[in-house]
MDTraj code that builds the backbone (N, CA, C; nanometers):
import mdtraj as md
import numpy as np

residues = "MET SER GLN ARG ILE ARG ASP LEU ALA ASP ARG CYS LYS GLU GLU CYS LEU ALA GLY ARG ASP GLN GLY LYS ALA THR VAL VAL GLU LEU LEU SER VAL ASP PRO ARG SER GLU ASP ALA LEU TYR ILE ARG SER ALA ALA ASN ASP VAL THR ARG ALA VAL THR GLY ARG ARG GLY TRP VAL THR PHE SER ILE GLY VAL ASP PHE VAL ARG GLU ASP ALA SER ARG TRP LEU HIS ASP GLU ARG GLU ARG ARG PRO ARG HIS ARG ARG ARG LEU GLY GLY THR MET ARG".split()
xyz = np.array([
    [1.8338, 6.3604, 3.7597],
    [1.8857, 6.2972, 3.7374],
    [1.8878, 6.1337, 3.8106],
    [1.8715, 6.0281, 3.7366],
    [1.8113, 5.9109, 3.7354],
    [1.9520, 5.8133, 3.8160],
    [1.9446, 5.7817, 3.9573],
    [2.0675, 5.6966, 3.9935],
    [2.1087, 5.5922, 3.9191],
    [1.9813, 5.5208, 3.8769],
    [2.0048, 5.3825, 3.8200],
    [2.0842, 5.4111, 3.6818],
    [2.0557, 5.5067, 3.5737],
    [2.1202, 5.5387, 3.4783],
    [2.2716, 5.5880, 3.5070],
    [2.2990, 5.6498, 3.6148],
    [2.4419, 5.6749, 3.6749],
    [2.4905, 5.5742, 3.7125],
    [2.4423, 5.4892, 3.7857],
    [2.5242, 5.3515, 3.8383],
    [2.5404, 5.2784, 3.6797],
    [2.4733, 5.2752, 3.5785],
    [2.4787, 5.2318, 3.4836],
    [2.5812, 5.2779, 3.3771],
    [2.6051, 5.4206, 3.3897],
    [2.7017, 5.4547, 3.2624],
    [2.8521, 5.4574, 3.3735],
    [2.8425, 5.4548, 3.5109],
    [2.9763, 5.4500, 3.5825],
    [3.0148, 5.2757, 3.5736],
    [2.9596, 5.1967, 3.5471],
    [2.9826, 5.0791, 3.5510],
    [3.0407, 5.0107, 3.4231],
    [2.9472, 5.0890, 3.2984],
    [2.9991, 5.0930, 3.1503],
    [3.1609, 5.1602, 3.1611],
    [3.1528, 5.2463, 3.1920],
    [3.2933, 5.3344, 3.1887],
    [3.3676, 5.2170, 3.2504],
    [3.3945, 5.1621, 3.3711],
    [3.4955, 5.0558, 3.4088],
    [3.4816, 4.9548, 3.3194],
    [3.4000, 4.9239, 3.2702],
    [3.3881, 4.7998, 3.2081],
    [3.4606, 4.8144, 3.0881],
    [3.4660, 4.9187, 3.0168],
    [3.5252, 4.9863, 2.9006],
    [3.6561, 5.0183, 2.9092],
    [3.6841, 5.0435, 3.0136],
    [3.8689, 5.0993, 3.0388],
    [3.8942, 4.9764, 3.0969],
    [3.8060, 4.8299, 3.1019],
    [3.9038, 4.7316, 3.1148],
    [3.8962, 4.6416, 3.0301],
    [3.8482, 4.7083, 2.8980],
    [3.8293, 4.6391, 2.7722],
    [3.7312, 4.5131, 2.7561],
    [3.6338, 4.5308, 2.8198],
    [3.5035, 4.4385, 2.8262],
    [3.3746, 4.5236, 2.7493],
    [3.3350, 4.4409, 2.6298],
    [3.1900, 4.4837, 2.5767],
    [3.1008, 4.5236, 2.6681],
    [2.9961, 4.5416, 2.6307],
    [2.8574, 4.5919, 2.6933],
    [2.7452, 4.4883, 2.6088],
    [2.6603, 4.4592, 2.7107],
    [2.5355, 4.3792, 2.6444],
    [2.4315, 4.4599, 2.5436],
    [2.3770, 4.4147, 2.4955],
    [2.2761, 4.4436, 2.3876],
    [2.1603, 4.5044, 2.5173],
    [2.1249, 4.4475, 2.6184],
    [1.9958, 4.5114, 2.6813],
    [2.0693, 4.6259, 2.7629],
    [2.2041, 4.6530, 2.8030],
    [2.2615, 4.8004, 2.8733],
    [2.2707, 4.9125, 2.7559],
    [2.3328, 4.8638, 2.6120],
    [2.3273, 4.9592, 2.5264],
    [2.1551, 5.0157, 2.5339],
    [2.0923, 4.9097, 2.4555],
    [1.9115, 4.9449, 2.4802],
    [1.8868, 5.0679, 2.5713],
    [1.9078, 5.0206, 2.7130],
    [1.8907, 5.0953, 2.8335],
    [1.9722, 5.2558, 2.7982],
    [2.0732, 5.2545, 2.7591],
    [2.1557, 5.3573, 2.7561],
    [2.0792, 5.4585, 2.6111],
    [2.0478, 5.3807, 2.4958],
    [1.9838, 5.4815, 2.4303],
    [1.8682, 5.5157, 2.4206],
    [1.7695, 5.4477, 2.5510],
    [1.6378, 5.5060, 2.5630],
    [1.6381, 5.6168, 2.6248],
    [1.7337, 5.6779, 2.6993],
    [1.7514, 5.8119, 2.7928],
    [1.7151, 5.9564, 2.6843],
    [1.6642, 6.0303, 2.7043],
    [1.6168, 6.1221, 2.6430],
    [1.7580, 6.2299, 2.6203],
    [1.7902, 6.2375, 2.4888],
    [1.8934, 6.3230, 2.4445],
    [1.9163, 6.4476, 2.5288],
    [1.7995, 6.4985, 2.5602],
    [1.8464, 6.6358, 2.6077],
    [1.8117, 6.6626, 2.7525],
    [1.8500, 6.5528, 2.8277],
    [1.8401, 6.5400, 2.9842],
    [1.9609, 6.5430, 3.0318],
    [1.9448, 6.5701, 3.1584],
    [2.0995, 6.5442, 3.2425],
    [2.1537, 6.4057, 3.2537],
    [2.0741, 6.3347, 3.2276],
    [2.1271, 6.1649, 3.2197],
    [2.1887, 6.1517, 3.0955],
    [2.1620, 6.2063, 2.9829],
    [2.2387, 6.1944, 2.8408],
    [2.3748, 6.2879, 2.8432],
    [2.3444, 6.3765, 2.9234],
    [2.4997, 6.4409, 2.9438],
    [2.5574, 6.3809, 3.0366],
    [2.5616, 6.2982, 3.1476],
    [2.6543, 6.2415, 3.2320],
    [2.6613, 6.0986, 3.1131],
    [2.5862, 6.0702, 3.0543],
    [2.6279, 5.9582, 2.9773],
    [2.7528, 5.9786, 2.8776],
    [2.7185, 6.1070, 2.8224],
    [2.8086, 6.1694, 2.6946],
    [2.9507, 6.1927, 2.8123],
    [2.9584, 6.2505, 2.8856],
    [3.0449, 6.2683, 2.9806],
    [3.1532, 6.1398, 2.9887],
    [3.0875, 6.0596, 3.0430],
    [3.1375, 5.9468, 3.0749],
    [3.1877, 5.8288, 2.9546],
    [3.1266, 5.8854, 2.8553],
    [3.1817, 5.8088, 2.6940],
    [3.3001, 5.9398, 2.6994],
    [3.3402, 6.0040, 2.7097],
    [3.4145, 6.1443, 2.6721],
    [3.5664, 6.0632, 2.7645],
    [3.5347, 6.0746, 2.8973],
    [3.6101, 6.0094, 2.9572],
    [3.7162, 5.8782, 2.9283],
    [3.6214, 5.8043, 2.8631],
    [3.6665, 5.6550, 2.8396],
    [3.7350, 5.6875, 2.7219],
    [3.7066, 5.7689, 2.6217],
    [3.7670, 5.7939, 2.4728],
    [3.8988, 5.8587, 2.5193],
    [3.9333, 5.9965, 2.6263],
    [4.0662, 6.0372, 2.6222],
    [4.1208, 5.9203, 2.6989],
    [4.1084, 5.8395, 2.7954],
    [4.1869, 5.7200, 2.8524],
    [4.2361, 5.6095, 2.7371],
    [4.1557, 5.6395, 2.6341],
    [4.1776, 5.5068, 2.5744],
    [4.2802, 5.5637, 2.4872],
    [4.2706, 5.6923, 2.4022],
    [4.3321, 5.7418, 2.2851],
    [4.4458, 5.8288, 2.3629],
    [4.5022, 5.8605, 2.4740],
    [4.5725, 5.9273, 2.5448],
    [4.5362, 6.0943, 2.5199],
    [4.3829, 6.1224, 2.5217],
    [4.3527, 6.2598, 2.4986],
    [4.3749, 6.2969, 2.3690],
    [4.3688, 6.2041, 2.2838],
    [4.4127, 6.2662, 2.1208],
    [4.2385, 6.2096, 2.0294],
    [4.1588, 6.1283, 2.1173],
    [4.0495, 6.0961, 1.9602],
    [3.9332, 6.1356, 2.0380],
    [3.8275, 6.0997, 1.9881],
    [3.6658, 6.1611, 1.9910],
    [3.6094, 6.0211, 1.9661],
    [3.4730, 6.0581, 2.0011],
    [3.3774, 5.9588, 1.9614],
    [3.2590, 6.0164, 1.8618],
    [3.2508, 5.9476, 1.7819],
    [3.1602, 5.9842, 1.6935],
    [3.0612, 5.8398, 1.6169],
    [2.9345, 5.8562, 1.6501],
    [2.8740, 5.7085, 1.6044],
    [2.7754, 5.7394, 1.5663],
    [2.6649, 5.6727, 1.5002],
    [2.4957, 5.7013, 1.4638],
    [2.4595, 5.5724, 1.4483],
    [2.3239, 5.5641, 1.4825],
    [2.2661, 5.4328, 1.5102],
    [2.1125, 5.4573, 1.4425],
    [2.1004, 5.3626, 1.3692],
    [1.9371, 5.3765, 1.2603],
    [1.8716, 5.2574, 1.2750],
    [1.7746, 5.2793, 1.2354],
    [1.6508, 5.1663, 1.2955],
    [1.5363, 5.1787, 1.2012],
    [1.5235, 5.0967, 1.0791],
    [1.4499, 5.1111, 0.9752],
    [1.3196, 4.9989, 1.0362],
    [1.2052, 5.0516, 1.0398],
    [1.0884, 5.0109, 1.0471],
    [0.9949, 4.9741, 0.9808],
    [0.9748, 4.8390, 0.8902],
    [0.8901, 4.8348, 0.7736],
    [0.7940, 4.7484, 0.8121],
    [0.6675, 4.7437, 0.7815],
    [0.5494, 4.6670, 0.7839],
    [0.5632, 4.5242, 0.7279],
    [0.5317, 4.4082, 0.7501],
    [0.5302, 4.2951, 0.6522],
    [0.5407, 4.2977, 0.5276],
    [0.3960, 4.3594, 0.5005],
    [0.3306, 4.3694, 0.3622],
    [0.4279, 4.4420, 0.2971],
    [0.4860, 4.5859, 0.3369],
    [0.5695, 4.6449, 0.2412],
    [0.7208, 4.5851, 0.2472],
    [0.7428, 4.4981, 0.3485],
    [0.8796, 4.4427, 0.3019],
    [0.8362, 4.3579, 0.1942],
    [0.7497, 4.2824, 0.1962],
    [0.7566, 4.1672, 0.0691],
    [0.7265, 4.2698, -0.0830],
    [0.6735, 4.3759, -0.0485],
    [0.6412, 4.4551, -0.1775],
    [0.8123, 4.5139, -0.2253],
    [0.8818, 4.5687, -0.1186],
    [1.0294, 4.6079, -0.1858],
    [1.0989, 4.4677, -0.2350],
    [1.0972, 4.3552, -0.1584],
    [1.1780, 4.2399, -0.2034],
    [1.0964, 4.2300, -0.3637],
    [0.9737, 4.2240, -0.3768],
    [0.9176, 4.2150, -0.5251],
    [1.0026, 4.3014, -0.6031],
    [0.9866, 4.3942, -0.5902],
    [1.0637, 4.5336, -0.6497],
    [1.2022, 4.5120, -0.6662],
    [1.2467, 4.4561, -0.5867],
    [1.3879, 4.4158, -0.6066],
    [1.4248, 4.3181, -0.7228],
    [1.3436, 4.2380, -0.7103],
    [1.3513, 4.1438, -0.8365],
    [1.3286, 4.1651, -0.9549],
    [1.2375, 4.2806, -0.9610],
    [1.2046, 4.3675, -1.1058],
    [1.2678, 4.4743, -1.1726],
    [1.4004, 4.4669, -1.0697],
    [1.4758, 4.5652, -1.1348],
    [1.5820, 4.4995, -1.2182],
    [1.6266, 4.5803, -1.3436],
    [1.7364, 4.5081, -1.4180],
    [1.8517, 4.4751, -1.3475],
    [1.9160, 4.3585, -1.3980],
    [2.0319, 4.2877, -1.3311],
    [2.1644, 4.3555, -1.3765],
    [2.1909, 4.4480, -1.4501],
    [2.3011, 4.5323, -1.4980],
    [2.2981, 4.6406, -1.4272],
    [2.4074, 4.6830, -1.4149],
    [2.4545, 4.8286, -1.3651],
    [2.5477, 4.9122, -1.4117],
    [2.5252, 5.0061, -1.3981],
    [2.6321, 5.1100, -1.4699],
    [2.7088, 5.1910, -1.3908],
    [2.8476, 5.2124, -1.3853],
    [2.8978, 5.3070, -1.2700],
    [2.9040, 5.4605, -1.3496],
    [2.8715, 5.5152, -1.2744],
    [2.8438, 5.6756, -1.3055],
    [2.8842, 5.7390, -1.2003],
    [3.0345, 5.8233, -1.2488],
    [3.0798, 5.9109, -1.1255],
    [3.1157, 5.8391, -1.0093],
    [3.1269, 5.7200, -1.0214],
    [3.2120, 5.6231, -0.8868],
    [3.0925, 5.5566, -0.7930],
    [2.9788, 5.5684, -0.8185],
    [2.8431, 5.5270, -0.7467],
    [2.7658, 5.4509, -0.8548],
    [2.7112, 5.3572, -0.7498],
    [2.6507, 5.2621, -0.8177],
    [2.4814, 5.2813, -0.8446],
    [2.4538, 5.2880, -0.9845],
    [2.2994, 5.3568, -0.9555],
    [2.2316, 5.2596, -1.0813],
])
top = md.Topology()
chain = top.add_chain()
for i, resn in enumerate(residues, 1):
    res = top.add_residue(resn, chain, resSeq=i)
    for name in ("N", "CA", "C"):
        top.add_atom(name, md.element.get_by_symbol(name[0]), res)
traj = md.Trajectory(xyz[None], top)
């Protein structure tokens, strides 16, 4: 297990319990950890400790992070494609189509 990741997780835990947000660099570094590693297990344990402390042992953490990578020429095509779509929409079954 990486001592750096362990120290980072511990620092984040302390700061979260004190009500402080984490910076982008910290979050990116924590997300770069292999999810199957011991480091990831330690991070999840720290997150669980914070959640239990904040919610009085009644809450849990769930999250999802998605990143879309699109080449520049593809993004132009997508933009052009949206412009060609009809302006009207019909509501079908509670969803926009």
